[in-house]
N, C-alpha and C positions, 0 to 999 in steps of 0.2 A: 475202718474205709474199707472199702472193696472197691478191685477192679472192674470195669465193664463188663459184662456178663460172666459174674460170679454172685451168688445171691447166699445172702444168709437167711438166719430164723427170722430176723427183725425183718428186714428186708420183703418176707414173703407173704407177711401181715401187709404192707402195705400197697398189695397191688388186691386184683380183683379174682376171683377163681379161674375164671374165663382168662384176664392175662397171665396169670399163673401159669397155666395151660401150655398157654402159647410162648411163654419163654421157656418154659420146660421141654415137652415136646414138639413144638415147632415152629425151632427157628429159620431161619432165610438158607438156604440153600449155597454154598459155597457158589463164589461170583463161578459162570458156564455151567454149572450140575441145573440140570431140570429139576421143577419140581416135582416130577415125576419119583425122581429118585431120593425124594422122604422117605424117612418110616412110616410106613402105611399099617393103619388099624384093621383086622380083620373086615371084609367087607361086609355090610351089612347089620357090624354092631354099633351101638349108640355111642362109643365115640368117633365112630368112622362120620355115621349120618350128623351126629354135634359139628364137627371138624368140615364137612364141606358148607353148615349151613353158616358156620362162622366166616368161612375162607372166601364164601359166595357178600357176605354181608363186609366184611373187611376191603372186596375189590367195589363193590359199588359205594362206598364210602368216599368222602373229598378229603383232598390232602388238605391238614393244617393249613398251612401257607395259603392256598388256592381258598378255601374255608373262608377267612378273612378277607381275602380280596371281593368275594362272590357279596361279601354282606359290605363290604363299604361300597360298591359300585350300586347297591339295591337303594341305600339310603343316600345315593348321591344319585339317582336316578328320580326317589319320590320326592329328596330336599327341593330337587331344580322346580317344582310343582307347587310347594309353599308359598303361603303369602305373608309378606313381611308385616313389622311390626312397629307402632310406635311406642314405646313405652317410657316410665317416669324411671328417672334415674334410681330410685330407692328399689325399684323392679328387675333393673338392666343387670347387675353382676350375674355373670359368667355367658350371658350372652353373647354373640357375634355380630360386628357390627355390620349390618346391611347397607350405608353409605360412609362416605368420608366424612371422618369427625373434623370438620373446617371452622378456625376460630372467627368467632363472631364478635369478636372486638380484638384491641392489642392487650398484650397480656408482656408486661402492667399495664395496664388502661392510661394513666399518668405518670408522671418522675415520680419516685416515691423512696422514702429516706429505710433505707436496707440494715440501721440500728439506732437504738438507744443512742441517743446525743442530742448536738446543736448542730442545726443548719447555720451556716457561715458566710456570707457575702466579703470575698476578697483577702488578705493575706491580716492576720492575726497583729495585735490586741486586737479583741471583739467589745463591742456594747452591748449585753444582752436585753434583750427585751423583759419583759414581767410577765405576760401571755405565755402561753406555751402552745405547739401546735399537736393535734393528738390525729389517728387514724381517724377515718371515717367522717370529718368533719369539712364543710365546705374552702375552696381555697382557701388557703391564709393571705395575707396583706405582703406585699414585695418585699425585700431584704435590702436595705442600701448598704452602699460598699460600707467595710467598718463595724458591722450592725451582725447581732447571731439570736436564734431565740433556740428553747427548749425543743425537741423534737421527737415523737415517740418512733417505733420499728410501724414502716407501712402506712405512714404519716404522708398526706400529700407534699412536695417540697416548695416552697416558695418560689416565688420568679428571684430574680437575683442568686439565688443562692447557687455557691461555686465549690460547694463539697459539705459530706458532714462529719463533723466531726464526733469521734465515740467517744460517752460516757470518760471512761478509762483513759482516755488520752487528752482532758482536759481539765483543767479546775481554775475556781474562780478568786481573784484576789479581794483585797482590803474595800473596796471601789465598786464591788463587784463587775469586772472586766474578766474577760476569757481569756485565758491563755493555753495554747497548745504545748503538752508537755513531750510530743514526742516527737520533736521537727517538725520539718512542713508541709504541710494539708494540701497534699494533691489534689489539683483540679477534678471532679466530678469523683472523688472517694467517696466512698458508701453510702451512691446514690443508683437506685435501680434507672433506668432510662425508660422513658414511655416505650413498648414493643421490645423490649429486651430477648422474652422469649419468643416471640410472634407477632407477627402484623396481621389485623383481620384478612381474612380471605387464607393464610398458610391453610397450606393440609397437615393437621396434627397427627393422624393417624390413620391409615387405609381400612380398606372394606375387607372384612377378613379379622380385624384384631379380637382379640378377645376383650371381654369389658372387663377388666379387675379393678380392683378398689384405685388403683392408681390413676386408670381409666375414669373412672368417675368423675374424679377428684377435678382429673385434666379436664372432662367432659362443661364439670360445674365453673372453674374459673372460667373458660370458652364460654361464658352464656349459655348453656344447655341448660332448657329443664326437660326434655326429651328426649332418645334417641329413635334412629331406626334397626333396628335388628332383624336377625332369623330367630323366629318363636324357637322358644324349649319345646322340644317330641314330648308329646304325653303317651303315658303307657298305662297301660291295666297290670296286672297280676292277679291268674288266674291257678289257685294252689288247689293240688289235686291228691284226692287220695282218702281214705276213711278209715284210714287206720292212723291218723295225727290228730292228736293232741294241742289245743293252744293253750294249758295250763295243767299244773299238776305234775305228777311221775308218772314216767310211764308204766304201764300196768296191762297184763291181757292181751300181750300181744299188740298194744297199742302204743305211737310212739309221742314223743315231741315233735311238732311242726319247725323245724330252724331255716327254711327257705321263705314261712310269713315275715320275721322278723328283718333276715338277712336281705331280701331281695329290695323291697322299696328304697331303701338307704341305700345301696352299692346305687341301682337304676338311678337317684336322684343324682351321687358321685359321678355318675357318667352323663347328666345334662338333660336328663329325663324330670318332666313333671308329670308325678304318680297321680291320677285320678279315680283307681281303685282297685281295691289288693279282695278279693273273693275266694271263699271257702267252696269249692265245688262240688269234694266228693270225687266218687268215681260214677257217675251218673252221666251217660253218654248223650242223652237228650240235654241236660240241662247242660253241658258245656256246647254241643251245637248251639244251642239258642245264643249263649252269652258271647261266644265268639262272631256268631252271626250277627247280633246287635252292636259289636261293640264299634264305637267313635274315634275310637283311642288312634295313634299312630303307629304304634308299637301294642302288641299282645305278648304277653311273656308267661308262659305255662311249665309246669314242675311235676314229673313223672309221668306216665301215658307214654312217652313216644316209641318204647320196643312193641312187641305187638302180642302182648299175653292177653287173658282175656277181661280186664278192666286198661286196657291199655288204647284212650279213646281218642289220642290225637289225632293218628292215621286218618281214623274214618270219619273225623267230624273234618278235615284239610279235605277229601274227597266229598263228601256233602258240601260244603261252599263254595267247592271251584275252587283252589284255590290252587297256585302255582308252586309246586313243592322247587325250591332252589338250590338246600342244601339239604340230603339224607344222610346222615351222620358221619362222622370226620375223623378221620384217623387220627385220633387225640388223645391221650388216657391220663386221667380219666374224663369220662365224658361222650364218648365216641357216640351212644344215641341220639347226640343232641339234634336238632335241626331249626331252619327255618324256611319259610312261605310265604310267600305273598299271596294276603288273602282278598285284598283288594287292589287298584293301581296305586291308591296312596297310604296304604297299611299294611304291615309286616308283622307276623306271629315266631318269635322264638321261641321253641319247644326245650326245655331244658332238664336232663336226667332228673330222676329224683333223688339221688343222692349228695349229699352238701357241696362236697369237693367237684365232683361232678358238675352240679350247676353252678360252681364258681366256673369252672372250666369253660361253660356255655356261653357266662356273661362274658368273660374277657377273648374267645374266640368269635362269638356271632354279636350279641349284641354293642359290646363298645364299638367295632368298627358302623355298627351300622347307625346307632345315635350320633357315633360325634359326627359322620357325616350328613346327618339330619342337620344337626346343630350348624355345620360350615363351619367347625374346627377345624383345626390341622391338625396332623395326625403326629405323635410325637417321637423326637430325631430319636432312632433306634441305635442301641447303646447294648454292649456284651460286659460281663466281668467271667475272671477267674473265678472258678466254684473252688471251695475250701477243701471237699473233698470230692471220691469220684461220687457217682449215681448211677444207679441202675438203670439199663435202656429197653425198650421195648423194643422188640427184632423188626419189625416194620411201620410201629407207629410212634410219631410225636408224644412225647412226655413234661406235663407241665405241672413242675414242682414247685412247693412254695420254698423260698429262703430268704434270710434275714440278713441283709446286709451290714458287712464287718468292717468298712475302708474300703478299700479297694476288692474286696473278694466277696463274692457270695456265698452262704454257704447254707447247706442244704437241712431241710427242716425235716425231722423224724413226724409219723403219725399222718402219712400223708394220701393213707388209702382213701377210695371216690367215697366213703360213706365219711368221712371225719374232718373235722374244722378244726381242732387243736392244732395243729400244723398252721394252717394258713390264718388263726388269729393270731399269732404269732409271731407270722410274716411281716417283710416290707415288698416283699414282690414274686414274682412266679419266674425260676429259670424255666427256659425252652430248651427241652432235653433232645436233639436230634436221636434218631432208631440207632438200637446200636448201644446209648450211653454214653456216658463222658466221660472221662481219666479228670484225675484230681488237677487243677490248676490251668484246665483247658477252658477258655473261653466261650460261654453262653450269652444267648441272647436273654437281654432279662426284662419281663414286662411286671411295671412298676402297678402297686395297688391305689390307687386315684386318693386315696389320704396320707400316703407315706411322706410325701413331700409336702403339702401344701397345709395337712393338717385338718381336724375335724370341722372345728367350725365353717372355717374358709370353702370344705368340698361338698359339706350337705346344706350349703345357703341354697 
């Protein structure tokens, strides 16, 4: 463990070169000390020029909480204009109700048996009829006082029934008469009366409720075949880079594409419907045509968000007349991420090419945008104490993969911008404020979407 502000050899590997330089050479000045009193490199030196460029970029970047708020507002604005949909129950899981779920019938819709046993009329002992009453059958003949009939769970109660005697609470004698074995049978015992759960017209769930498996069951029981819901936002993924392989081992300066397999299921976990995953290489014209022609609610690009010779995202956004909402975020990893409004009802999230930096961009910009497009409520924020200290950046937020161990969050190693080993073992990301966090300090936690719900539910 290391205290905030100190570094170990392993910590140095967890930050990229620019971050390491910032931590070692350019800490924030003490309170009240002007920035001009920072140690300065010789004027005109490469370090001086690089420092000025990084400093300018840093001050243009958006603070991490503000970036998430901007993405949320953008999703809410676009979501307000989306057409609602009517979907069958088998297609509604994970959507948000756009109309209240109102009972179309009483539940139960008739008096029914809560147990296997006998329907009885009056006090015992009872004469037992030969025929039984099963679920799903027409209304049975009424019972007279002193009569009983075998009945199954869920079956319609015969008229005249005063109670249901459970199978384990009765016995028949040699003459076939039924006797209770557990004392008097209370009036209405083990009968589910009509309308016990709700009456026709009762509101069961409000607008904005998430359609879970339990909601689907309730809707079916209440008489629904379809639900009115907010549609699932659509997303296209454009994977950029000539150096990316889709199979085999890295070779000759080529590397495997990690984001092509990672992004589509992660975006589905955030509520999106993936309409296409396209590998575009480093071709400015191809990227321009792809962005121009896309009809998805959200375009996600990987890499190309900086200002290098093959970084084509910014020029493409200018060509299509996009409005840049977020241009860089004060977060590590992932600070070159961006958010743009490409059309009135379409946005583009530009993710950095490094894998963990791209994950940071997903949780910073794509998650709040997709959540509000889907009309999902924001998760309740919570914090946990850290199991060990975490090195901080001097002026940016850090997102650090953690494993949740009881009531503590244990930071994981291998958390550099290009690494996925840490987040692959993580349950969540810890939001570490500038300057770092000490052991035991409570830190905001961002759950990974599958950590609580499980893979099969999350990626439906």
